[in-house]
Backbone as a ProteinNet text record, in pm:
[ID]
protein_1_A
[PRIMARY]
XXXXXXXXXXXXXXXXXXXXXXXXXXXXXXXXXXXXXXXXXXXXXXXXXXXXXXXXXXXXXXXXXXXXXXXXXXXXXXXXXXXXXXXXXXXXXXXXXXXXXXXXXXXXXXXXXXXXXXXXXXXXXXXXXXXXXXXXXXXXXXXXXXXXXXXXXXXXXXXXXXXXXXXXXXXXXXXXXXXXXXXXXXXXXXXXXXXXXXXXXXXXXXXXXXXX
[TERTIARY]
87.5	0.7	56.3	63.7	145.8	167	272	223.4	260.3	281.4	280	404.8	450.2	595.4	541.6	675.9	719.1	876.6	889.2	1063.8	1163.2	1081.8	1163	1190.5	1087.4	1110.5	1186	1205.8	1309.4	1454.5	1450.2	1588.2	1643.7	1578.9	1630.1	1658.6	1557.6	1616.2	1736	1788.1	1855.4	1988.5	2014.4	2076.1	2172.8	2023.8	2081.7	2101.8	2067	2119	2246.2	2307.7	2435.5	2524.7	2474.4	2557.2	2542.9	2526.2	2508.6	2395	2289	2204.4	2107.4	2097.1	2005.8	1881.1	1830	1713.9	1614.7	1651	1593.6	1539.1	1555.4	1511.8	1364.1	1334	1191.5	1089.2	1141.8	1066.4	1065	1174.8	1171.4	1064.6	1044.9	953.3	793.3	783	658.8	618.5	701.1	660.7	642.2	721.1	763.6	689.3	707.9	627.8	537.4	418.7	259.1	299.8	351.1	346.2	407.8	545.1	618.8	544.2	508.7	399.3	327.3	236.3	150	182.9	308.7	375.3	407.2	454.8	533.6	437.5	309.2	194.2	163.3	121.5	86.8	223.8	350.1	420.5	429	404.7	413.5	326.8	204.5	96.1	98.3	102.2	70.4	229.9	338.7	440.2	463	397.8	451.1	309.4	343.9	228.3	200.1	91.1	84.7	145.4	188.7	265.2	439.8	448.8	583.3	642.4	544.2	548.8	629.9	600	616.5	786.3	822.3	969.6	1057.2	988	1092.2	1120.7	1005.1	1040.6	1152.6	1110.7	1217.7	1351.6	1382.8	1499.3	1536.6	1454.8	1502.3	1551.7	1523.1	1519.9	1648.4	1677.4	1794.2	1934.3	1927.5	1999.2	2026.6	1935	1940	2051.3	2038	2121.7	2245.6	2244.2	2397.6	2441.4	2375.6	2456.6	2409.2	2397.4	2370.1	2494.4	2593.5	2712.8	2737	2609.5	2606.9	2508.4	2433.1	2290.5	2366.3	2284.9	2307.9	2194.1	2185.4	2055.4	2030.2	2105.6	2130.1	2070.1	2071.1	2029.4	1876	1847.5	1721.1	1688	1540.7	1536	1488.5	1517.6	1513.8	1431.2	1310.2	1183.2	1216.3	1225.3	1263.4	1407.3	1494.7	1634.3	1575.4	1463.6	1408.6	1339.3	1236.8	1208	1256.1	1340.4	1450.8	1530.9	1562.8	1617.3	1497	1410.4	1283.5	1275.4	1260.2	1236.1	1318.5	1461.3	1575.9	1540.7	1539.5	1492.5	1390.4	1270.2	1188.5	1231.9	1281.1	1307.6	1439.7	1529.6	1605.3	1536.8	1421.9	1337.3	1295.2	1233.6	1213.8	1308.4	1433.4	1500.3	1587	1605.3	1699.8	1623.8	1509.9	1390	1436.3	1393.1	1422.8	1539.4	1554.8	1677.8	1844.5	1818.8	1966.8	1974.1	1835.9	1802.9	1820.3	1817.5	1865.6	2012.5	2081.1	2186.8	2276	2238.9	2362.1	2381.5	2291.7	2344.3	2473.5	2458	2600	2709.4	2764.6	2870.3	2889.6	2801.1	2839	2854.4	2957.5	2975.4	2925.1	2833.5	2726.9	2579.8	2570.8	2497.3	2447.8	2591.6	2524.6	2565.3	2534.1	2482.4	2331	2249.4	2123.4	2129.5	2239.8	2210.9	2282.4	2396.4	2449	2363.4	2328.7	2252.9	2107.6	2084.2	1956.2	2044.6	2115.9	2188.7	2197.2	2289.1	2348.1	2229.5	2114.1	2010	1926.2	2005.3	1907.4	1963.7	2106.5	2194.4	2162.4	2130.7	2052	2190.9	2190.9	2259.7	2201.6	2244.9	2189.3	2062.9	2007	1944.7	1827.5	1816.3	1730.5	1722.3	1870.3	1840.5	1929.8	1883.3	1963	2106.2	2178	2314.4	2344.7	2409.4	2477	2559	2477.1	2583.7	2723.3	2782.2	2911.9	2951.3	3021.3	3035	3033	2922.2	2939.9	3060.4	3177	3248.7	3358.6	3337.2	3446.7	3396.6	3287.5	3208.3	3266.1	3256.9	3240.1	3308.8	3470.9	3532.4	3475.2	3446.4	3439.8	3243.7	3187	3060.7	3110.4	3157.6	3164.7	3205.7	3318	3333.8	3278	3184.9	3035.2	2997.3	2922.5	2840.8	2859.7	3018.6	3052.8	3056.5	3054.4	3039.9	2938.7	2845.2	2709.9	2634.8	2539.2	2532.4	2432.1	2449.3	2372.4	2264.6	2155.7	2041	2009.5	2023.7	2040	2094.7	2213	2258.9	2195.4	2095.2	2015.8	1870.2	1863.7	1748	1778.4	1892.6	1961.6	1938.2	2020	1969.8	1889	1761.8	1656.6	1608.5	1626.4	1562.1	1607.4	1755.2	1841.4	1795.5	1735.4	1691.4	1505.3	1463.9	1294	1307.6	1206.1	1172.5	1160	1056.7	1061.5	1141.5	1246.1	1347.9	1349.1	1260.6	1166.4	1116.1	1194.8	1116.6	982.4	899.5	799.2	816.3	822.7	871.5	773.6	646.8	633	691.8	726	771.2	914.8	974.2	1115.1	1112.9	994.8	989.5	935.9	876.9	851.1	999.1	1104.6	1214.8	1307.7	1318.6	1417.1	1395.9	1239.8	1206.4	1199.8	1167.5	1182.9	1065.1	950.9	819.1	857.7	734.7	770.8	805.8	839.3	813.6	974.1	1042.9	1169.4	1284.5	1184.6	1281.4	1230.7	1167.2	1163.3	1230.6	1279.8	1415.4	1521.4	1540.7	1664.8	1748.6	1621.4	1661	1707.7	1605.3	1621.9	1816.4	1845.4	1971.7	2090.9	2055.3	2115.9	2178	2057.2	2094.7	2163.6	2137.5	2186.1	2320.9	2387.3	2529.9	2588.9	2532.8	2590.2	2613.7	2530.9	2541.5	2638.5	2646.9	2751.5	2883.9	2916.8	3039.9	3068.6	3004.1	3066.9	3081.3	2980.3	3071.5	3207	3142	3318.8	3437.6	3404.9	3524.1	3533.5	3475.5	3527.6	3368.9	3290.6	3164.4	3084.8	2967.5	2859.1	2851.5	2955.5	2977.3	2969.5	2908.6	2893.9	3001.8	3126.3	3205.6	3177.5	3112.7	3045.5	2949.7	2910.7	2793.7	2892.5	2891	2989.8	2896
-125.1	-39	106.4	219.8	353	412.2	432.3	502	500.5	343.8	285.2	260.5	245	212.2	70.8	44.6	-56.4	-50.2	-178.4	-140	-203.5	-303	-345.1	-222.5	-157.3	-81.4	66.6	74.2	220.4	131.3	14.8	-49.8	-28.8	-67.9	-103.3	44.4	143.6	248.1	335.3	293.6	359.8	288.5	168.9	108.2	174.4	195.5	236.2	375	499.2	642.3	600.9	524.6	516.2	463	382.1	352.3	410.2	561.1	653.6	650.2	591.5	567.4	696.8	754	864	822.8	691	670.3	626.5	626.3	655.7	732.6	844.4	963.4	1033.9	926.2	919.7	855.9	737.1	689.1	712.7	793	844.2	905.6	1052.6	1125.8	1035.4	955.4	887.1	841.6	765.2	721.3	816.6	855.2	959.1	1096.7	1174.3	1312.4	1328.8	1269.7	1307	1326.7	1261.4	1191.8	1334	1382.6	1485.5	1583.9	1639.9	1782.1	1769.6	1670	1701.1	1694.1	1651.4	1703.2	1840.2	1878.5	2016.3	2128.4	2056	2181.4	2182.1	2088.3	2040.4	2156.8	2167.2	2217.6	2383.3	2378.8	2555.7	2617.8	2560	2612.1	2738.2	2795.2	2935.5	3038.3	2960.1	3067.1	3115.8	2968.8	2943.7	2932.3	2941.7	2989.7	2853	2779.9	2660.4	2665.3	2734.1	2699.6	2680.6	2723.4	2707	2558.9	2485.8	2315.9	2223.8	2272.4	2182.1	2256.6	2351.5	2437.2	2339.3	2396	2319.1	2168.6	2085.7	1919	1923.6	1993.7	1996.1	2014.4	2120.7	2153.3	2069.1	1999.4	1914.1	1774.3	1745.1	1621.4	1587.5	1763.7	1786.1	1813.9	1819.2	1809.6	1665.9	1612.6	1472	1391	1413.6	1386.4	1445.9	1541.4	1610.5	1565.4	1548.2	1461.1	1333.2	1263.7	1134.9	992.8	1066.1	977.1	1022.9	1129	1098.2	1036.2	964.3	901.6	810	746.7	630	566.7	454.8	382.9	345.3	343.4	244.3	399.5	460.2	574.9	627.5	632.7	699.8	631.2	623	523.5	678.5	614	724.9	842.4	823.7	904.5	976.7	947.3	1056.9	1126.6	1099.2	1182.3	1264.4	1238.3	1346.1	1456.7	1400.6	1485.5	1606.6	1539.5	1640.8	1736.8	1691.6	1788.1	1885	1809.7	1972.2	2047	1959.7	2082.6	2169.7	2181.3	2220.7	2349.2	2291.4	2387.7	2470.3	2434	2555.3	2626.5	2569.3	2717.3	2780.5	2752.5	2814.5	2972.6	2902	3007.7	3096.9	3055.9	3156.3	3226.5	3219.6	3246	3405.3	3349.6	3399.1	3445.2	3346.1	3410.7	3310.5	3309.3	3217.9	3228.6	3373.5	3386.1	3344.6	3327.8	3288.5	3177.6	3114.8	2976.9	2875.8	2916	2850.9	2884.8	3037.5	3073.2	2977.2	2907.9	2812.2	2714.4	2671.6	2519.9	2570.7	2709.4	2739.8	2670.8	2633	2605.4	2483.2	2380.6	2282.2	2300.5	2231.8	2168.2	2130.3	2012.5	1996.2	2036.4	2173.9	2249.9	2325	2353	2425.4	2339.3	2224.8	2127	2112.3	2145.6	2192.3	2259.6	2391.8	2492.7	2446.1	2381.1	2375.9	2257.9	2149.2	2068.7	2153	2324.7	2337.9	2413.9	2471.8	2578.2	2506.3	2369.5	2289.8	2235.2	2202.3	2114.7	2258.6	2375	2486.5	2471.2	2387.7	2400.6	2293.3	2351.5	2278.9	2300.4	2204.3	2221.3	2324.8	2296.3	2421.6	2386.1	2243.4	2168.2	2203.3	2239.7	2233.4	2114.8	2023.2	1887.3	1933.7	1869.3	1859.5	1846.3	1908	1854.4	1775.1	1703	1575.4	1630.9	1634	1703	1671.6	1741.6	1656.9	1640.4	1581.5	1489.5	1632.7	1651.8	1755.6	1815.6	1675.1	1723.4	1748.5	1767.8	1856.7	2047.7	2063.5	2165.6	2263.3	2185.8	2209	2341.6	2318.7	2444.9	2569.3	2562.4	2668.7	2719.3	2617.7	2692.3	2774.1	2724.7	2819.2	2970.3	2971.5	3081.9	3195	3145.1	3181	3205.8	3184.6	3212.6	3312.6	3337.4	3413.7	3522.5	3540.8	3673.9	3732	3654.2	3718.4	3838.3	3862.1	3996.5	3872.2	3935.9	3890.6	3824.8	3916.2	3943.6	3750.6	3803.5	3641.1	3569.1	3513.8	3404.2	3348	3437.3	3406.3	3328	3377.9	3332.3	3182.6	3165.2	3046.7	2927.4	2982.5	2898	2894.9	2990	2922.2	2818.3	2802.9	2737.6	2572.7	2592.7	2469.3	2413.4	2441.7	2382	2366.7	2434.5	2359.5	2264.4	2187.7	2005.6	2022.8	2146	2044.4	2186.3	2243.6	2320.5	2469.8	2489.8	2667	2696.1	2767.8	2860.1	2938.3	2931.2	3056.9	3204.8	3261.6	3373.2	3480.2	3479.7	3570.9	3587.3	3434.7	3446.2	3513.7	3483.2	3538.4	3697.8	3720.7	3895.8	3906.4	3866.4	3916.1	3928.4	3804.9	3806.7	3906	3887.1	4015.5	4151.6	4189	4324.7	4373.3	4256.1	4324.8	4252.1	4318	4252.2	4132.9	4058.7	3854.6	3914.6	3991	3988.7	4008.9	4093.6	4100.4	4003.4	3866.5	3786.1	3692.1	3674.4	3595.3	3620.3	3759	3833.8	3792	3811	3779.7	3649.7	3553.2	3397.9	3375.6	3398.2	3430	3471.5	3598.6	3633.5	3522.6	3543.4	3452.2	3296.6	3217.9	3159.8	3096.8	3209.3	3259.1	3283.4	3356.4	3377.2	3272.7	3175.7	3040.6	2954.1	2983.1	2832.9	2969.9	3034.5	3126.8	3093.4	3151.6	3133.4	2995	2915.5	2765.3	2704	2742.4	2723.1	2773.5	2879.4	2991.5	2878	2821.4	2788.6	2595.6	2571.4	2423.6	2325.5	2356.7	2286	2269.1	2174.6	2145.1	2191.1	2190.4	2157.1	2039.9	2011.9	1865.2	1867.8	1818.8	1819.5	1724	1632.6	1555.1	1597.7	1700.3	1789.9	1878.2	1885.8	1922.3	2055.9
-12	12.6	15.4	-116.6	-126.3	8.2	52.5	168	312.7	295.6	436.5	467.8	601.7	649	695.5	690.3	776.5	810.6	897.2	979.2	814.7	741	640.5	536.9	492.8	402.5	507	592.4	652.4	659.6	680.3	713.4	542.9	438.1	318.4	252.7	279.5	237.5	355	454.4	505.2	401.9	442.8	337.3	195.9	107.8	3.9	25.8	142.6	169.8	197.7	249.6	311.7	190.3	80.2	10.2	-88.7	-96	-171.2	-319.5	-297.8	-388.1	-375.1	-484.5	-465.1	-516.6	-560.6	-623	-451.8	-349.8	-221.4	-223.5	-296.9	-191.4	-269.8	-353.5	-419.7	-356.5	-273.9	-197.2	-51.1	20.4	109.5	117.1	18.3	23.2	18	-75.8	-80.9	68.1	109.8	249.3	378.4	358.6	476.4	454.3	356.1	293.1	371	380.1	407.1	581.7	610.9	766.8	822.5	757.8	852.5	817.9	694.8	695.2	767.3	823.3	902.6	1075.7	1072.4	1195.5	1190.1	1090	1058.8	1136.3	1023	1034.1	1163.6	1253.4	1379	1456.4	1460	1576.2	1491.5	1370.5	1322.8	1274.3	1230	1210.8	1210.5	1370	1419.1	1357.2	1282.8	1250.6	1083.3	1025.1	929.8	807.6	670.8	581.5	587.3	506.6	436.7	350	229.6	125.4	184.4	300.2	338.1	395.3	373.7	486.6	355.1	220.3	86.6	114.7	79.1	92.8	218.2	368.3	450	423.9	376	328.2	220	82.6	28.2	83.5	151.3	196.8	275.1	380.3	445.4	398.2	277.5	237.1	144.5	98.2	-9.4	148.8	261.9	374.2	397.8	383.8	467.8	348.8	216.6	129.6	131.5	193.9	213.2	335.3	422	510.6	610.2	484.1	475.5	547.2	529.1	587.6	732.7	829.6	935.8	1006.7	893.5	979.8	1018.7	1183.1	1204.9	1227.5	1124.8	1187.6	1326	1434.1	1533.3	1656.3	1585.6	1719.2	1647.9	1531.6	1488.6	1388.9	1340	1223	1090.3	968.2	898.8	883.6	932.2	931.4	1043.9	1137.9	1270.6	1234.2	1200.2	1150.3	1043.8	940.4	815.6	928.1	975.5	1058.1	1153.8	1223.4	1288	1216	1087.4	941.3	938.3	906.6	869.2	991.5	1101.6	1216.2	1228	1202.4	1184.3	1067.1	979.8	878.2	915.1	977.8	1024.8	1082.6	1196.6	1302.3	1246	1173.1	1057.9	995.6	962	838.4	939	1061.6	1166	1244.5	1220.9	1305.1	1173.6	1051.2	946.5	816.6	813.7	686.3	579.2	465.5	377.7	306	265.2	179.8	300.4	392.4	486.9	478.3	529.5	536	412.6	293.1	111.9	114.3	141.6	164.6	250.6	356.3	422.7	343.9	246.7	140	99.1	52.5	2.1	44.4	179.3	250.9	194.9	135.3	95	-30	-89.5	-208.8	-308.2	-252.4	-310.8	-363.1	-297.8	-314.1	-429.8	-486.4	-604.5	-767.9	-690.7	-815.5	-892.8	-791.3	-874.7	-962.9	-936.4	-1053.2	-1121.4	-1122.9	-1259.9	-1318	-1255.9	-1359.9	-1425.2	-1391.2	-1395	-1512.4	-1486.4	-1619.3	-1751.2	-1697.6	-1844.7	-1900.8	-1858.7	-1906.7	-1986.1	-1996.5	-2137.1	-2281.7	-2231.4	-2382.6	-2472.6	-2554.4	-2686.2	-2843.3	-2942.5	-3025.8	-3108.8	-3240	-3372.1	-3420.8	-3423.3	-3404.3	-3339.7	-3229.5	-3113.5	-3008.7	-3018.5	-2942.9	-2843.2	-2698.6	-2618.7	-2593.9	-2553.6	-2540.8	-2438.3	-2437.4	-2332	-2247.6	-2087.6	-1977.4	-1947.8	-1951.8	-1898.7	-1778	-1718.3	-1569.6	-1489.6	-1370.2	-1285.5	-1222.3	-1171.7	-1117.5	-1240.3	-1352.3	-1453.6	-1417.9	-1397.3	-1401.1	-1294.5	-1191.7	-1037.4	-1011.6	-1014.9	-960.1	-1055.1	-1215	-1289.1	-1206.7	-1188.2	-1141.8	-1056.1	-906.9	-815.5	-847.7	-963.5	-991.5	-1061.3	-1118	-1222.7	-1115.4	-965.9	-929.4	-812.4	-795.8	-731.6	-785	-965.8	-1027.7	-1058.2	-1073.3	-1067.7	-959.6	-979.4	-878.2	-784	-630.7	-547.7	-570.1	-568.9	-609.5	-686	-816.8	-897	-866.8	-822.9	-712.1	-609.7	-574.5	-465.4	-498.2	-625.1	-716.4	-749	-786.6	-818.6	-741	-623.6	-530.5	-453.2	-452.8	-363	-526	-623.4	-770.1	-705.4	-664.7	-669.8	-528.2	-437.1	-340	-329.4	-438.6	-434.1	-492.9	-472.6	-492.3	-656.9	-661.2	-883.8	-941.6	-884.7	-952.9	-938	-942.7	-960	-837.4	-735.3	-655	-680.4	-612	-655.2	-664.1	-732.8	-779.8	-678.7	-659.2	-549.5	-390.3	-392.9	-245.3	-271.3	-352.9	-388.5	-416.6	-446.8	-487.8	-305.2	-232.6	-102.5	9.7	-56.3	23.6	-21.7	-163.1	-238.6	-213.5	-198.9	-199.6	-371.8	-472.6	-609.5	-669.2	-770.5	-839.9	-879.6	-838.7	-935.1	-1081.6	-1172.5	-1292.8	-1278.7	-1193.9	-1205.9	-1178.9	-1092.7	-1019.6	-1184.1	-1222.5	-1360.5	-1438	-1490.4	-1566.8	-1483.7	-1404.3	-1311	-1350.3	-1287.6	-1292.3	-1449.8	-1569.7	-1735.6	-1704.8	-1711.1	-1699.7	-1631.1	-1530.8	-1438	-1564.7	-1514	-1634.8	-1728	-1822.1	-1944.4	-1926.3	-1812	-1784.6	-1764.8	-1626.8	-1625.8	-1742.6	-1838.2	-1925.8	-2027	-2045.2	-2199.5	-2103.7	-1943.9	-1885.8	-1902.7	-1888.6	-1866.2	-2020.4	-2123	-2244.1	-2252.4	-2220.9	-2275.7	-2238.5	-2095.3	-2040.3	-2047.1	-2149.2	-2244.5	-2181.7	-2101.6	-2042.8	-2123.8	-2154.7	-2201.9	-2365.1	-2427.4	-2557	-2612.1	-2735.1	-2809.9	-2905.2	-2850.1	-2950.3	-3052.3	-3041.1	-3148.9	-3240.4	-3302.7	-3293.7	-3409	-3542.5	-3663.5	-3662.2
[MASK]
++++++++++++++++++++++++++++++++++++++++++++++++++++++++++++++++++++++++++++++++++++++++++++++++++++++++++++++++++++++++++++++++++++++++++++++++++++++++++++++++++++++++++++++++++++++++++++++++++++++++++++++++++++

């Protein structure tokens, strides 16, 4: 039955997580997501908006993956550990706001991967076909340099998108946080992605050498 939890599921997912099997994240979200959202709503319903809870869960799942090597199955179940992470995310939001909470992800090298994937996914060849993405490890250092050079507001938008579960953060929420109109958020997002794509291509990444 979808969404049902048993000890075998938890142990199996824990093993996959510790073996760096990213496919476990979808199952973790399916099995635990709604239950954790319910607990978060119960604890923070007076101080967070309804639309905030999905973002808290999304960032929590992101942090779980980044810190997977710290998970200790003998100390807590995977469900409990994810909830504790989400609880900390919610407290970060209340203490620092969304922008600074998302910015904390920059401290981990892996947090830049979402931006890279999004930027590189926009690349096409002359016929409009998708260009194959290069290995992320090959563009990692150049990506950090590129992100450090774009305006702070544009960088904040890309990082918010990287943390969003569907790959694009809510423009209205970013508008509220950054103090700019939603239309400007969309323009800045487009400019930032185009610049990242252009700079990475100029540095030799994302080019399909096999296309004449």
